[in-house]
C-alpha positions as CSV (number, residue, x, y, z in Angstrom):
1,M,3.9,-18.0,-4.3
2,N,7.1,-15.9,-3.3
3,L,7.9,-13.5,-0.6
4,A,7.3,-9.8,-2.6
5,E,4.4,-11.5,-4.0
6,K,2.6,-12.6,-0.6
7,I,3.7,-8.9,0.8
8,A,1.7,-7.5,-2.5
9,D,-1.4,-9.5,-1.7
10,Y,-1.4,-8.5,1.7
11,V,-1.1,-4.6,0.4
12,V,-4.4,-5.3,-2.1
13,R,-6.4,-7.3,0.9
14,L,-5.8,-4.6,3.3
15,R,-6.9,-1.9,0.9
16,D,-10.6,-3.3,1.3
17,T,-10.4,-4.0,5.4
18,K,-12.3,-1.9,7.4
19,I,-9.6,-1.0,10.1
20,P,-11.0,-1.7,13.6
21,K,-11.3,1.4,15.9
22,D,-8.7,0.9,18.3
23,V,-6.6,0.4,15.5
24,I,-7.4,3.6,14.2
25,R,-6.8,5.5,17.3
26,L,-3.5,4.1,17.9
27,V,-2.3,5.5,14.3
28,K,-3.7,9.0,15.5
29,E,-1.7,8.8,18.6
30,R,1.6,7.7,16.6
31,V,0.8,10.2,14.0
32,V,0.0,13.4,16.4
33,D,3.1,12.3,18.3
34,S,5.2,11.9,15.5
35,I,4.3,15.6,14.7
36,G,5.2,16.7,18.4
37,V,8.8,14.8,18.4
38,A,9.2,16.7,14.6
39,I,8.9,20.2,15.5
40,G,11.1,19.1,18.6
41,A,14.0,18.8,16.7
42,Y,13.2,21.4,14.0
43,D,16.5,23.6,15.0
44,A,18.5,20.6,15.3
45,P,21.8,20.4,13.2
46,P,21.0,18.0,10.7
47,I,17.7,19.1,10.6
48,T,18.7,22.4,9.1
49,I,21.6,21.1,7.1
50,A,19.0,18.8,5.7
51,R,16.0,21.8,5.3
52,S,19.2,23.9,4.0
53,V,20.4,21.6,0.7
54,L,16.9,20.6,0.1
55,S,15.8,24.3,0.0
56,R,17.7,24.8,-3.0
57,F,15.6,22.5,-5.3
58,D,12.6,23.4,-6.7
59,G,10.3,20.5,-6.3
60,K,6.6,19.8,-6.2
61,G,3.8,17.0,-4.9
62,A,4.7,16.8,-1.4
63,I,5.1,19.6,1.7
64,G,8.4,19.8,3.9
65,I,7.5,20.9,7.5
66,G,9.8,24.1,7.1
67,V,9.8,24.6,3.6
68,G,7.1,24.4,1.7
69,S,6.8,22.1,-1.3
70,M,9.2,19.8,-2.5
71,T,9.4,16.4,-4.7
72,P,7.7,13.2,-2.5
73,D,11.2,11.9,-1.9
74,H,13.2,15.3,-0.4
75,A,9.7,15.4,1.9
76,A,10.1,12.0,3.2
77,F,13.6,12.6,4.1
78,L,13.2,15.8,5.5
79,N,10.1,15.1,7.8
80,S,11.3,11.6,8.4
81,A,14.7,13.2,9.7
82,M,12.7,15.3,11.9
83,V,10.2,12.5,13.5
84,R,13.5,10.3,14.4
85,Y,16.1,12.7,14.9
86,I,15.8,14.0,18.9
87,D,15.2,9.6,19.1
88,F,11.9,10.8,20.7
89,N,9.5,8.6,19.0
90,D,7.7,5.2,18.8
91,T,9.6,1.9,18.7
92,Y,8.7,-2.0,18.2
93,L,11.1,-4.2,20.2
94,S,11.6,-7.7,18.8
95,K,14.4,-10.1,17.4
96,E,15.1,-6.9,15.7
97,A,14.7,-3.2,17.2
98,L,13.3,-0.3,15.2
99,H,10.7,2.4,15.3
100,P,7.9,2.2,13.0
101,S,7.0,5.4,12.8
102,D,10.1,6.4,10.7
103,N,7.6,4.9,8.0
104,I,4.4,7.4,8.6
105,P,6.5,10.8,6.5
106,A,7.4,8.7,3.1
107,V,3.3,7.4,3.2
108,Q,2.7,10.8,4.1
109,A,4.6,12.4,0.9
110,A,3.0,9.5,-1.0
111,G,-0.4,10.4,-0.1
112,E,0.4,14.2,-0.9
113,F,0.9,13.7,-4.0
114,L,-1.8,12.1,-4.9
115,G,-3.8,14.0,-2.6
116,I,-5.6,11.0,-0.9
117,D,-7.8,11.1,1.9
118,G,-7.3,10.6,6.0
119,L,-8.7,6.7,6.1
120,T,-6.2,6.0,3.0
121,F,-3.6,7.6,5.0
122,I,-4.6,5.1,8.2
123,K,-4.2,2.1,6.1
124,G,-0.6,3.0,4.2
125,I,0.9,3.7,7.7
126,V,-0.8,0.4,9.2
127,A,1.0,-1.5,6.5
128,A,4.1,0.0,7.3
129,Y,3.8,-0.9,10.5
130,E,3.1,-4.7,9.5
131,L,5.9,-5.1,7.6
132,S,8.3,-3.3,10.0
133,C,7.1,-5.3,12.4
134,R,6.6,-8.6,11.2
135,L,10.4,-7.8,9.7
136,A,11.7,-7.4,12.7
137,D,9.9,-10.4,14.2
138,A,11.5,-12.9,11.3
139,S,15.3,-12.3,11.8
140,S,17.7,-9.7,13.5
141,I,19.8,-8.2,11.1
142,R,21.7,-6.8,13.3
143,N,24.1,-9.3,14.6
144,R,25.0,-10.0,11.2
145,G,26.3,-6.3,10.3
146,W,22.9,-4.8,9.1
147,D,21.0,-1.3,10.4
148,H,17.7,-2.2,10.9
149,V,16.8,0.8,8.7
150,T,17.0,-1.7,6.1
151,Y,13.5,-3.0,7.1
152,I,12.3,0.9,7.2
153,A,13.3,1.2,2.5
154,I,11.1,-2.2,2.6
155,A,8.0,-0.9,4.8
156,S,7.9,2.8,3.8
157,A,7.8,1.0,0.2
158,V,5.1,-0.6,0.8
159,G,2.8,2.2,2.7
160,S,3.5,4.2,-0.4
161,A,2.3,1.5,-2.8
162,L,-1.1,1.7,-0.9
163,A,-1.1,5.0,-0.6
164,L,-0.5,5.4,-4.4
165,D,-3.2,2.7,-5.3
166,L,-0.5,0.6,-7.1
167,P,-2.2,-2.3,-8.6
168,E,-0.8,-6.1,-7.2
169,E,1.7,-6.5,-9.5
170,K,3.3,-3.1,-9.3
171,I,3.6,-3.4,-5.6
172,V,5.7,-6.8,-6.3
173,Q,8.1,-4.9,-7.9
174,T,7.9,-1.4,-5.1
175,V,9.0,-4.5,-2.9
176,N,12.3,-6.1,-5.4
177,L,12.9,-2.4,-5.9
178,A,13.1,-1.0,-2.0
179,A,14.8,-4.3,-0.9
180,T,17.5,-4.7,-3.6
181,P,19.5,-1.3,-3.4
182,N,19.2,-0.1,0.4
183,I,20.7,-2.5,2.4
184,A,22.4,-0.4,5.9
185,L,25.9,-1.3,7.5
186,R,25.3,-1.3,11.4
187,Q,28.4,0.8,12.2
188,T,25.8,3.6,12.0
189,R,25.4,2.5,15.5
190,V,28.3,1.4,17.2
191,G,31.1,3.4,18.9
192,E,30.9,7.2,18.8
193,L,27.6,7.9,16.8
194,S,27.3,10.6,14.7
195,M,24.3,13.0,12.8
196,W,24.0,9.7,10.7
197,K,22.1,8.3,13.1
198,G,19.0,10.0,13.4
199,C,19.0,10.4,9.4
200,A,19.4,6.4,8.3
201,A,16.0,5.8,8.8
202,A,15.0,9.2,7.0
203,N,17.6,7.9,3.8
204,A,15.8,4.6,4.4
205,A,12.0,5.6,3.9
206,R,12.8,8.2,1.1
207,N,14.6,5.5,-0.5
208,G,11.2,3.2,-0.5
209,L,9.3,5.7,-1.7
210,F,11.4,6.2,-4.6
211,A,11.0,2.9,-4.9
212,A,7.0,2.9,-5.6
213,L,7.2,6.0,-7.9
214,L,9.4,3.8,-9.8
215,A,7.0,1.1,-9.8
216,M,4.0,2.9,-10.4
217,E,5.9,4.5,-13.7
218,G,6.5,0.8,-15.0
219,M,9.9,0.0,-13.3
220,T,10.9,-3.8,-12.9
221,G,13.6,-4.5,-10.0
222,P,15.6,-7.8,-9.3
223,S,13.6,-11.1,-8.8
224,P,12.8,-12.7,-6.4
225,V,14.5,-10.2,-4.5
226,F,14.5,-12.9,-1.2
227,E,14.4,-16.0,-2.3
228,G,17.2,-15.6,-4.9
229,E,20.9,-17.0,-5.7
230,R,22.2,-13.7,-4.3
231,G,19.2,-12.2,-2.9
232,F,18.0,-10.8,0.8
233,F,17.9,-14.5,2.7
234,K,21.1,-15.2,1.9
235,Q,23.0,-12.3,1.8
236,V,21.3,-10.5,4.7
237,S,18.9,-12.3,6.8
238,G,18.5,-15.6,6.5
239,E,15.3,-17.6,5.7
240,F,12.4,-16.9,7.1
241,E,8.2,-16.6,6.1
242,L,6.5,-13.9,7.1
243,E,2.2,-14.2,7.6
244,F,0.0,-11.5,7.7
245,P,-3.3,-13.1,10.2
246,K,-6.6,-11.6,10.2
247,D,-7.3,-9.1,12.8
248,E,-3.8,-9.2,13.7
249,Y,-2.4,-5.4,13.8
250,K,1.6,-5.2,15.2
251,I,0.6,-1.7,16.2
252,R,-0.7,-2.8,18.7
253,E,2.6,-3.6,20.6
254,T,3.9,-0.5,19.8
255,S,5.2,1.6,22.5
256,I,5.4,5.3,22.6
257,K,8.3,7.0,24.1
258,K,7.6,9.4,27.9
259,H,11.2,10.4,27.3
260,P,13.7,11.4,24.7
261,V,16.2,8.4,25.4
262,E,16.8,4.9,23.5
263,Y,14.0,2.6,23.9
264,H,16.0,-0.4,26.2
265,S,16.9,2.7,29.1
266,M,13.3,3.9,29.6
267,S,12.6,1.7,32.3
268,A,16.1,2.6,33.7
269,V,15.0,6.1,34.0
270,D,11.2,5.7,35.2
271,A,13.1,3.9,38.1
272,V,15.6,6.9,38.6
273,L,13.0,9.2,39.1
274,N,11.3,6.7,41.4
275,I,14.2,7.0,43.7
276,R,15.5,10.4,43.3
277,K,12.4,11.5,45.0
278,N,14.4,10.4,48.2
279,I,17.7,12.0,47.0
280,D,18.0,15.5,48.3
281,D,21.8,15.9,47.1
282,P,22.9,14.0,44.2
283,S,26.5,15.0,45.5
284,K,26.2,12.4,48.0
285,I,25.6,9.5,46.1
286,T,28.3,7.1,46.4
287,K,27.4,4.2,44.4
288,I,25.0,3.3,41.7
289,H,24.5,-0.4,40.3
290,I,22.7,-1.2,36.8
291,D,21.0,-4.9,36.5
292,T,19.8,-4.6,32.7
293,F,19.6,-7.3,29.7
294,T,22.0,-8.2,27.2
295,V,20.4,-6.6,24.4
296,S,20.4,-3.4,26.5
297,Y,24.4,-4.2,27.3
298,E,25.4,-4.7,23.8
299,I,23.6,-1.4,22.2
300,I,23.5,1.5,25.2
301,V,26.6,0.0,27.5
302,K,29.4,-2.0,26.4
303,D,30.6,0.7,23.9
304,P,33.9,2.4,25.3
305,E,32.2,5.6,23.6
306,K,29.0,5.2,26.0
307,W,31.1,6.1,29.4
308,D,32.0,9.3,27.9
309,P,29.8,10.5,25.3
310,K,30.5,13.3,23.8
311,T,27.6,13.7,21.0
312,K,24.2,14.0,21.2
313,E,23.8,11.1,19.7
314,T,26.2,8.9,21.6
315,A,24.3,10.5,24.9
316,D,20.9,9.4,24.5
317,H,22.0,5.8,23.5
318,S,24.6,5.4,26.4
319,L,23.0,3.9,29.7
320,P,25.7,5.7,31.9
321,Y,24.7,9.2,30.8
322,I,20.9,8.2,30.9
323,V,21.1,7.4,34.2
324,A,23.7,9.8,35.7
325,T,22.0,12.6,34.0
326,T,18.3,11.8,35.3
327,L,19.7,11.5,39.0
328,Y,21.7,14.8,38.9
329,D,19.2,16.4,37.3
330,G,15.6,14.8,39.0
331,Y,14.7,14.5,35.0
332,I,16.0,13.8,31.1
333,W,14.6,15.9,28.3
334,V,16.0,17.1,25.1
335,D,17.8,19.9,26.4
336,S,19.5,17.2,28.4
337,Y,22.0,16.3,25.4
338,D,22.9,20.2,24.8
339,D,26.9,20.6,24.5
340,E,27.6,22.5,27.7
341,K,25.6,19.3,29.8
342,L,27.5,16.9,28.0
343,K,30.9,18.2,29.6
344,R,29.8,18.8,33.1
345,K,32.1,17.5,35.7
346,E,29.3,16.3,38.2
347,V,27.4,13.9,35.4
348,K,31.0,12.7,34.6
349,D,31.8,12.1,38.6
350,L,28.5,9.9,38.8
351,I,29.3,8.2,35.7
352,K,32.4,6.5,37.6
353,K,30.2,5.5,40.3
354,I,28.5,3.6,37.8
355,D,29.0,-0.5,37.3
356,I,26.1,-2.3,35.1
357,A,25.8,-6.3,34.8
358,V,23.5,-8.2,32.8
359,G,20.9,-9.4,35.6
360,P,20.0,-12.5,36.4
361,G,16.6,-14.2,34.6
362,F,16.5,-10.4,32.8
363,D,16.6,-11.5,29.4
364,E,13.9,-13.7,29.6
365,Y,11.6,-10.6,29.7
366,Y,12.5,-9.3,26.8
367,P,11.6,-8.3,24.0
368,I,7.9,-7.3,25.7
369,G,9.6,-6.4,29.2
370,I,12.5,-4.1,29.1
371,P,14.1,-5.0,32.3
372,N,16.0,-2.3,34.3
373,R,17.1,-2.1,37.9
374,I,19.0,0.9,39.7
375,V,20.5,0.4,43.6
376,V,22.1,3.9,44.6
377,E,24.0,4.2,48.0
378,V,24.3,7.3,49.4
379,A,26.8,8.7,51.7
380,E,24.7,7.9,54.7
381,G,24.4,4.3,54.4
382,A,20.9,4.6,53.2
383,V,20.3,2.5,50.1
384,Y,17.3,2.9,47.4
385,E,16.5,0.4,45.0
386,D,13.7,0.5,41.9
387,T,13.0,-2.0,39.6
388,V,10.6,-1.3,36.2
389,I,9.9,-3.7,33.7
390,Y,7.1,-2.1,31.6
391,P,8.2,1.9,31.5
392,K,5.3,4.4,31.1
393,G,4.3,4.6,27.2
394,H,5.0,1.0,27.0
395,F,2.0,-1.1,25.2
396,K,1.1,-3.1,28.6
397,N,1.8,0.7,30.5
398,P,0.4,3.0,27.6
399,M,0.8,6.6,28.2
400,S,-3.0,8.4,28.5
401,S,-4.2,10.9,26.1
402,E,-3.7,13.6,28.8
403,E,-0.1,12.6,29.3
404,L,0.4,12.6,25.5
405,Y,-1.2,15.6,25.4
406,E,1.6,17.1,27.5
407,K,4.5,15.7,25.5
408,F,2.8,17.2,22.1
409,E,2.1,20.4,23.8
410,R,5.6,20.6,25.4
411,L,7.7,19.6,21.9
412,T,5.5,22.4,20.1
413,K,4.1,25.2,21.9
414,D,7.1,27.5,21.6
415,R,7.1,26.6,17.9
416,L,3.5,26.3,16.5
417,S,1.6,29.0,17.1
418,N,-1.9,26.7,16.3
419,Y,-0.6,23.3,18.1
420,K,-3.8,22.9,19.3
421,D,-5.5,23.1,16.2
422,I,-2.9,20.3,14.6
423,W,-3.8,18.1,17.7
424,D,-7.7,18.7,16.8
425,M,-7.1,17.9,12.7
426,V,-5.2,14.8,13.8
427,W,-8.0,13.9,16.1
428,R,-10.0,13.6,12.9
429,L,-7.9,12.2,10.8
430,E,-10.4,9.4,8.6
431,S,-11.9,12.4,8.2
432,L,-10.3,14.5,6.0
433,D,-10.5,14.9,2.9
434,D,-6.7,15.6,1.9
435,I,-3.9,15.0,3.8
436,K,-1.9,17.7,2.6
437,E,-4.1,19.9,5.4
438,I,-1.8,18.6,7.6
439,N,1.8,19.6,6.5
440,E,-0.1,22.8,5.2
441,A,-1.7,23.6,8.7
442,I,2.0,22.9,10.7
443,N,4.0,25.2,7.8
444,A,1.0,27.8,8.4
445,G,1.6,27.5,12.3
446,L,5.6,27.8,12.3
447,I,7.2,30.4,14.5
448,R,10.4,31.0,12.1
């Protein structure tokens, strides 16, 4: 049995599996969180561009947020871009770091196409999360020059295949068709970051769903896609194996974001907020030292652009900017990346006072923990220090329902007149007869 066949066998078995109650709850948390961050991105420039382009084409089968009826692949792209763009959706850390909820809109669009019920939708999400996370466990591809959304294409395809109720042989072809053409360049996340940083996963999700739709109609793909002479193992990842142990669900190891920052900096924000309680005037800060870990340093510190970000996309992947902004304002939120805030002299001056190193022993915590130590010195000679390893929202330090609702409400209350109804609808997800109800309700409640 090759790997594509093994994945297909897992999906078929998952269809007949009773999903544990705690896993269903975790799925619902991530669905409602994804809706929140999607609505929070509604007016972002790349989203208005995508909505403008896609709304010009007639389509049916799925629902695009803010547009209405669209082809499933178009809906998957638009809605996934909204989920991803403000960098506020959930995270999984392993050999590769990625955002498993990038897959949800593709599975949802596939489900809307067939009119599936909520429990089937939940299983499709579980399948996509399993593939995303287990691929991330298997091989880091970023140092080989490839972007992690390469894995999202495969995972979205698999989740969509479950939602579309494809037979096993067609799931194999779905994997073949998703893996072969969707190898993404890591240049997306190097240097000064562009709008595409928040849209790359949406493109992968769209292509994964499209692979499932092609396979549904009988299209076949290159095989064996992983083990072949010019296959995935030799060209992209190196060899690995995947296992799908019974009663193990990787969604249990995913983390929800408390703050809109690249996840490796999340503990730094918590530490800064703890320190900030002691500082009345940030202009009196004389020195800021940060100890972090190697993966954090490589992704959100080392590039020169991270020390003077010019774009929102670079700023939310800049540990210096995130720390300086949180120290200056006493908070960090979606508006922390507005153009006028990126230009503030006060924040730039604080960045000049920062030095960052890989802390002794810090790499030993990763990927389970993400340690950041912040040391702040002020003019009077006082020194404030705090270290956080498991930030709020981490699966070892989860947000409460009340905290999740506070995040959801803050992101949606000015854009959705019925945000409370949407929240309630997701919490009865497994009882929905047709998941179209969710996006129909969102569009009905949009304040445009």
